[in-house]
C-alpha positions as a printed NumPy array, in Angstrom:
array([[ 270.401,  -86.716,  -18.208],
       [ 270.808,  -89.174,  -15.302],
       [ 273.78 ,  -89.39 ,  -12.995],
       [ 274.705,  -93.075,  -12.686],
       [ 277.709,  -94.066,  -10.625],
       [ 279.096,  -97.61 ,  -10.718],
       [ 280.106,  -98.302,   -7.177],
       [ 282.308, -101.326,   -8.155],
       [ 284.155,  -98.851,  -10.51 ],
       [ 284.571,  -96.401,   -7.669],
       [ 286.009,  -99.093,   -5.349],
       [ 288.332, -100.265,   -8.076],
       [ 289.447,  -96.662,   -8.821],
       [ 290.244,  -96.21 ,   -5.099],
       [ 292.364,  -99.406,   -5.057],
       [ 294.21 ,  -98.266,   -8.256],
       [ 294.724,  -94.792,   -6.749],
       [ 296.201,  -96.135,   -3.575],
       [ 298.522,  -98.439,   -5.538],
       [ 299.762,  -95.611,   -7.752],
       [ 300.471,  -93.439,   -4.742],
       [ 302.404,  -96.188,   -3.072],
       [ 304.455,  -97.064,   -6.171],
       [ 305.184,  -93.387,   -6.846],
       [ 306.025,  -92.067,   -3.402],
       [ 307.301,  -95.015,   -1.399],
       [ 310.998,  -94.92 ,   -0.573],
       [ 311.723,  -97.615,   -3.09 ],
       [ 309.161,  -96.232,   -5.644],
       [ 309.568,  -94.231,   -8.814],
       [ 310.084,  -90.843,   -7.154],
       [ 310.207,  -91.412,   -3.378],
       [ 313.921,  -90.768,   -2.85 ],
       [ 314.025,  -87.74 ,   -5.082],
       [ 310.809,  -86.391,   -3.6  ],
       [ 312.269,  -86.637,   -0.074],
       [ 315.387,  -84.804,   -1.14 ],
       [ 313.472,  -82.029,   -2.83 ],
       [ 310.979,  -81.584,   -0.077],
       [ 313.318,  -82.171,    2.881],
       [ 310.809,  -84.616,    4.38 ],
       [ 312.89 ,  -87.288,    6.062],
       [ 311.742,  -90.857,    6.976],
       [ 311.768,  -89.634,   10.622],
       [ 309.516,  -86.738,    9.681],
       [ 307.126,  -89.115,    8.027],
       [ 307.144,  -91.39 ,   11.113],
       [ 306.437,  -88.402,   13.393],
       [ 303.49 ,  -87.442,   11.1  ],
       [ 301.871,  -90.704,   12.098],
       [ 298.711,  -91.783,   10.322],
       [ 297.47 ,  -88.224,    9.61 ],
       [ 298.961,  -87.891,    6.127],
       [ 297.721,  -91.404,    5.249],
       [ 294.165,  -90.491,    6.329],
       [ 294.326,  -87.397,    4.137],
       [ 295.619,  -89.539,    1.214],
       [ 292.786,  -92.073,    1.56 ],
       [ 290.163,  -89.366,    1.867],
       [ 291.43 ,  -87.471,   -1.158],
       [ 291.632,  -90.682,   -3.221],
       [ 288.05 ,  -91.471,   -2.296],
       [ 286.912,  -87.956,   -3.243],
       [ 288.871,  -88.131,   -6.52 ],
       [ 287.275,  -91.498,   -7.432],
       [ 283.804,  -90.181,   -6.729],
       [ 284.406,  -86.967,   -8.679],
       [ 285.877,  -88.814,  -11.67 ],
       [ 282.965,  -91.309,  -11.66 ],
       [ 280.369,  -88.512,  -11.469],
       [ 282.076,  -86.437,  -14.151],
       [ 282.386,  -89.475,  -16.416],
       [ 278.768,  -90.241,  -15.931],
       [ 277.801,  -86.665,  -16.873],
       [ 280.147,  -86.694,  -19.85 ],
       [ 278.815,  -90.029,  -20.999],
       [ 275.263,  -88.769,  -20.81 ],
       [ 276.231,  -85.605,  -22.733],
       [ 278.013,  -87.557,  -25.502],
       [ 275.505,  -90.425,  -25.478],
       [ 278.071,  -93.158,  -24.878],
       [ 279.685,  -95.046,  -22.007],
       [ 282.967,  -95.099,  -23.878],
       [ 286.172,  -96.01 ,  -22.006],
       [ 287.712,  -93.035,  -23.902],
       [ 285.203,  -90.601,  -22.401],
       [ 286.409,  -91.627,  -18.881],
       [ 290.014,  -91.143,  -19.965],
       [ 289.246,  -87.746,  -21.458],
       [ 287.527,  -86.706,  -18.221],
       [ 290.627,  -87.832,  -16.212],
       [ 292.887,  -85.838,  -18.588],
       [ 290.742,  -82.745,  -18.488],
       [ 290.362,  -82.867,  -14.705],
       [ 294.162,  -83.203,  -14.335],
       [ 294.888,  -80.357,  -16.782],
       [ 292.174,  -77.982,  -15.683],
       [ 292.28 ,  -78.495,  -11.946],
       [ 295.325,  -80.396,  -10.744],
       [ 298.188,  -79.265,  -12.939],
       [ 297.038,  -75.679,  -13.132],
       [ 296.617,  -75.383,   -9.331],
       [ 299.825,  -77.21 ,   -8.483],
       [ 301.863,  -75.068,  -10.925],
       [ 300.476,  -71.887,   -9.402],
       [ 301.209,  -72.959,   -5.815],
       [ 304.66 ,  -74.335,   -6.573],
       [ 305.545,  -71.225,   -8.599],
       [ 304.6  ,  -68.82 ,   -5.858],
       [ 306.081,  -70.988,   -3.142],
       [ 309.294,  -71.141,   -5.236],
       [ 309.511,  -74.882,   -5.065],
       [ 311.906,  -76.674,   -7.377],
       [ 310.67 ,  -77.268,  -10.92 ],
       [ 311.627,  -80.905,  -10.606],
       [ 309.27 ,  -81.266,   -7.616],
       [ 306.441,  -79.772,   -9.7  ],
       [ 307.193,  -82.293,  -12.488],
       [ 307.221,  -85.235,  -10.069],
       [ 303.989,  -84.262,   -8.384],
       [ 302.11 ,  -83.219,  -11.511],
       [ 303.232,  -86.383,  -13.375],
       [ 302.04 ,  -88.432,  -10.41 ],
       [ 298.631,  -86.677,  -10.515],
       [ 298.349,  -87.288,  -14.316],
       [ 299.143,  -91.029,  -13.804],
       [ 296.705,  -91.064,  -10.841],
       [ 293.832,  -89.413,  -12.712],
       [ 294.267,  -91.526,  -15.857],
       [ 294.865,  -94.735,  -13.785],
       [ 291.704,  -94.14 ,  -11.773],
       [ 289.761,  -93.311,  -14.895],
       [ 290.605,  -96.771,  -16.366],
       [ 288.405,  -98.853,  -14.034],
       [ 285.695,  -96.187,  -14.14 ],
       [ 285.694,  -96.348,  -17.938],
       [ 285.763, -100.146,  -18.018],
       [ 283.134, -100.725,  -15.306],
       [ 280.635,  -97.961,  -16.033]])
């Protein structure tokens, strides 16, 4: 079995991931205002944070794109197909097995609001599946 990563797919997945993060968490986005209220992170707090959180976001999106591309390549080799659906299945399994389960544990023990867990885990589901789309299409 050979690991084959499509670099254009990785670049496209990174762009998609950044767009999803922006649409989800920006102040005008799908969950930005509610997220701010639930976390207590104000616009001023974000401004004081500077570029640090953005650097972390970009780095994590790049790692996620690479991991999804590698896992999709391995799964495609295992199943003997470069199917778009294999990439989506990899995204779903990665979200369920790593992202949702870890986030639920942390938020439960940290006693964070259930609504925050839903917002963040739904974002991660959309993120993983959204990034899997170009990977599946461009493999």
